[in-house]
N, C-alpha and C positions, 0 to 999 in steps of 0.2 A: 283819789280824784285828781291827785298829784303824778300817780303811774302813769292815769291816762293822757295826762299834757307831757308827759316823758316819754311815751310812745310815740306821741304825735309828731315829736320834735326830732326823736330819733327816725321814723320813717318819713318826714320831710328830709332830713338830711340826706338821708339814702336814697329817696328818689329822686332829687333836684342833682342835676347835673352841673357841675362846674364849666366856667368859660372856658371854649376850647380853642384858647387865644394862641395860634403858634409862635408868636413873636415873646410870648411871657418868657421872663428870665433871660432872653439875649443881651441886654445891656450889662448884665450881672457877668454871664459869661463872657462878655469883649473885654471887663475890665479886669479878669481873671488871667485870660489870656496874655494879654498885654502887661500885667504886670510881671506871670512869669517869664515873658520874653525879656522885659528888661533886668529881671534878676538875672537870668542865665548870660545876657550881653554884660552885665557887671562881673559877675564870676569870671567871665572869660579874660575881660581886660584885666581884672585886680590878679588872676593868675600869669598872666602875660608880663605884667608889671614888675608881679615876685620873682618869676625868670628871670628877667633882664637884670634887675638889681642885685639877686643871689649872682648871677652869671658875673656881672663889673666887681663886686666885692670880692669875689674869691680871684681876681685879676690885680687885685692891689697888694704892693708888696712891703 
């Protein structure tokens, strides 16, 4: 009898289509893209400051 209920559950899961919400996951994508943008900008700033400090340190006598 339990095989019958398992078969019904599998058939139901296979036949019922999930929501086709085109907006699903868009907030997560937004957050990931903003985070990546901030990390890239921070990396550029750190590289520029490091280059400036290295250049100034080389001028010390």
